[in-house]
C-alpha positions in Angstrom: 112.6 82.1 102.4 109.2 80.9 103.7 106.2 82.4 102.1 104.7 85.3 104.0 101.4 85.8 102.2 99.6 82.5 102.9 97.3 81.9 105.8 99.2 79.6 108.2 96.0 78.1 109.6 95.5 76.4 106.2 98.6 74.3 106.6 99.7 71.4 108.8 102.6 68.9 108.5 102.6 65.2 107.9 105.1 62.7 109.4 107.6 63.6 106.7 107.4 67.3 107.4 105.4 68.1 104.2 102.7 70.7 104.5 99.2 69.8 103.8 95.8 71.4 103.9 94.2 71.1 107.4 90.6 71.0 108.3 90.8 74.2 110.4 90.0 77.4 108.6 87.8 79.3 110.9 86.4 79.1 114.4 86.9 76.0 116.5 84.0 73.6 116.0 83.4 74.5 112.4 80.6 76.4 110.7 77.1 75.9 111.9 74.9 73.6 109.8 73.1 75.3 107.0 69.4 76.2 107.6 66.8 74.4 105.7 66.4 76.1 102.3 64.4 75.3 99.2 66.4 73.9 96.3 68.1 76.6 94.2 66.0 77.4 91.1 67.8 78.8 88.1 66.1 81.8 86.7 66.8 83.9 83.7 68.5 86.5 85.8 70.7 83.9 87.4 71.6 82.5 83.9 72.5 86.1 82.8 74.7 86.5 85.9 76.4 83.2 85.2 77.2 84.2 81.6 78.5 87.6 82.9 80.7 85.9 85.6 82.0 83.4 83.1 83.0 86.2 80.8 84.8 88.2 83.5 86.5 85.1 84.7 87.7 84.1 81.2 89.0 87.6 80.2 90.4 88.5 83.6 88.6 91.9 83.6 86.7 93.8 86.3 83.0 93.4 86.1 80.4 95.5 87.9 77.0 94.2 88.9 74.3 96.2 90.5 70.6 95.9 91.3 68.0 96.8 93.9 68.0 95.0 97.3 66.5 91.5 97.5 66.5 90.6 93.8 69.0 87.8 94.2 72.4 89.2 93.5 74.1 87.7 96.5 72.2 84.4 96.1 73.3 84.0 92.5 76.9 84.9 93.3 77.2 82.5 96.2 75.6 79.7 94.1 78.0 80.4 91.2 81.0 80.2 93.5 79.6 77.3 95.6 80.2 79.4 98.7 77.7 77.5 100.9 79.3 74.2 100.1 82.8 75.7 100.6 82.0 77.1 104.0 80.7 73.7 105.2 83.7 71.8 103.7 86.6 74.0 104.9 85.4 74.4 108.4 85.2 70.6 109.2 87.7 69.8 112.0 88.6 66.3 110.9 91.6 64.5 109.6 89.7 63.4 106.5 88.1 66.4 104.9 86.5 64.5 102.1 86.4 65.6 98.5 86.4 69.3 97.7 82.9 70.3 96.6 82.5 70.0 92.8 81.0 73.4 92.4 84.1 75.0 94.0 86.4 73.0 91.7 84.4 74.2 88.7 84.1 77.8 89.6 87.6 78.4 91.0 86.0 81.5 92.6 86.6 83.3 95.9 83.8 85.2 97.6 84.5 88.1 99.9 82.2 90.5 101.8 83.8 93.5 103.5 82.5 94.5 106.9 80.7 97.9 107.3 83.8 99.5 108.8 86.4 97.5 106.9 89.8 99.1 107.2 92.5 98.9 104.5 94.4 96.4 106.7 91.4 94.1 106.9 90.9 94.3 103.1 94.7 93.8 102.6 94.6 90.6 104.7 91.1 89.4 103.6 91.5 89.4 99.9 94.6 87.2 99.8 93.1 84.9 102.4 90.0 84.0 100.5 91.8 83.7 97.2 94.6 81.5 98.7 92.0 79.2 100.4 90.5 78.4 97.0 93.9 77.9 95.4 95.0 75.6 98.2 91.7 73.6 97.9 92.4 73.1 94.2 95.9 71.7 95.1 94.3 69.5 97.8 91.8 68.1 95.3 94.5 67.5 92.7 97.5 66.3 94.8 95.9 65.3 98.1 98.3 67.7 99.9 99.3 71.3 99.9 102.9 72.5 99.8 103.3 76.2 99.0 107.0 75.6 98.5 106.3 73.2 95.7 103.2 74.8 94.3 104.1 78.4 94.3 101.2 79.3 92.1 98.8 78.6 94.9 100.9 80.6 97.3 100.2 83.7 95.1 96.5 82.8 94.6 97.4 81.9 91.0 94.8 79.1 90.8 91.9 81.3 91.7 90.3 82.6 88.6 87.7 84.9 89.9 87.1 87.1 93.0 83.6 88.3 93.8 83.3 91.2 96.3 79.7 91.5 97.6 78.4 94.7 99.3 81.1 96.7 97.4 79.2 99.9 98.4 80.9 99.5 101.8 84.3 100.2 100.4 85.6 103.7 100.9 88.1 105.4 98.6 91.1 103.7 100.2 89.4 100.4 100.1 88.6 100.7 96.4 92.2 101.7 95.8 93.3 98.5 97.7 91.0 96.4 95.6 92.5 97.9 92.4 96.0 97.3 93.6 95.2 93.7 94.4 93.6 93.2 91.0 96.7 94.7 89.3 99.0 92.3 91.1 97.1 89.1 90.3 95.9 87.5 87.1 92.2 86.9 88.0 88.8 88.4 87.2 87.1 90.6 89.7 83.3 91.3 90.2 82.1 94.1 92.4 78.4 93.7 93.4 76.5 96.7 94.8 73.3 98.8 94.8 72.1 100.9 91.9 74.2 104.0 91.7 77.5 102.2 92.3 78.4 102.5 88.6 78.1 106.3 88.9 80.1 106.4 92.1 83.0 104.4 90.6 83.1 106.7 87.6 84.7 109.2 90.0 87.7 106.9 90.3 89.2 106.8 86.8 92.0 104.4 87.6 89.5 101.7 88.7 86.7 102.7 86.4 89.0 102.4 83.3 89.6 98.7 84.2 85.9 97.8 84.2 85.3 95.7 81.2 81.8 94.4 81.8 78.7 95.8 83.4 75.6 93.9 84.5 72.3 95.1 85.9 70.5 92.5 87.9 66.8 93.0 87.4 63.8 91.7 89.4 62.0 88.7 88.1 59.1 89.3 85.7 55.6 88.3 86.9 55.5 85.4 84.5 58.8 83.9 85.6 58.1 84.5 89.3 54.7 82.7 88.7 56.6 79.7 87.2 59.1 79.7 90.1 56.4 79.8 92.8 54.3 77.1 91.0 57.3 74.8 91.1 58.2 75.6 94.7 54.6 75.3 96.1 52.7 73.1 93.6 48.9 72.8 93.9 47.5 69.6 95.4 46.0 67.2 92.9 42.9 66.8 95.1 41.9 70.5 95.1 38.1 70.7 95.1 38.1 73.8 92.9 40.5 72.5 90.3 43.4 74.6 91.7 41.7 78.0 91.1 42.3 79.2 94.7 46.0 78.1 94.5 46.5 79.9 91.2 44.8 83.0 92.7 47.0 82.9 95.7 50.2 82.6 93.6 49.0 85.7 91.6 48.6 87.5 94.9 52.1 86.6 96.0 53.5 87.8 92.6 51.6 91.1 92.9 52.7 91.7 96.5 56.4 90.9 96.1 57.0 92.5 92.7 59.7 90.0 91.8 61.8 90.6 95.0 63.3 87.3 96.1 63.9 88.4 99.6 60.3 89.5 100.0 59.1 86.2 98.5 61.1 84.3 101.1 59.7 86.4 104.0 56.1 86.1 102.7 56.4 82.3 102.2 57.8 81.9 105.7 54.7 83.8 107.1 52.4 81.7 104.9 53.9 78.5 106.4 53.4 79.9 109.9 49.7 80.8 109.2 49.1 77.4 107.8 50.8 75.6 110.8 48.9 77.7 113.4 45.6 77.0 111.7 46.3 73.4 110.6 45.8 74.3 107.0 47.4 72.6 104.0 46.0 74.3 100.9 47.2 77.7 99.7 44.5 80.2 99.4 44.3 84.0 98.8 43.0 84.4 102.4 46.2 82.8 103.8 48.3 85.1 101.6 46.4 88.2 102.9 46.8 87.0 106.5 50.6 86.5 106.0 51.0 89.8 104.2 49.5 91.7 107.2 52.3 90.3 109.4 55.0 91.9 107.2 56.4 95.4 106.7 56.3 95.8 103.0 57.6 99.0 101.5 56.2 100.6 98.4 
């Protein structure tokens, strides 16, 4: 009997009738190119998340991660799973897909974000799809082809070792029950990422809560670490007339304004670049930071 739980769009047929992984996974034309982003910088919080994810993946437990908005939870999870590289690779509409991204091969991790109004049916279809895509990609990397009739382990998502569900706060009671059922039926780790308070909410669902083996609070960067990150990202010019004092003062102003919030840092740096471009300035000064800050809505 042909398998019923694998996404047909993943499979094509060669001249001999064997199924293989096609380049079509999403919309026609593939994913849009990634925007220009600064290189990912590993922080202490990201290293803590990596250790947490490795443990959940190794022991096949449920892990719960929470933290305030903008501290980097999603960024760390996507980097761990290689989601950006995966999205670009699997959406290429070409006969020769090229090698599977190395990070995807190492992590063996699927990444899923439910929609705001996700139904049980959408979750029931979405979880197997993202997990099977990773399993099929591993087969493609190892064998150069995908045949779910031969490699039944991939058909049941058996090669995917970890599933990360971002924005888990969006899951209603039936959605959480669907996630628990999927976890019970598959031998893989599961990480739920949400806002502070999700750990208290899940305590009301003993069947799911009893399966949580690890908990991780994602904290904002400390001022010292954020200073180091910013100094590496926007180094002072060697020809600064004041020996870099204005640059250091500006960095301190950014740290003080953002409070270790990664999302706010990115927004503020974007405004700083805009102010510098409009005024044809190249050095970073406290005055530029103040001008950029005035253009932002910053909560307290």
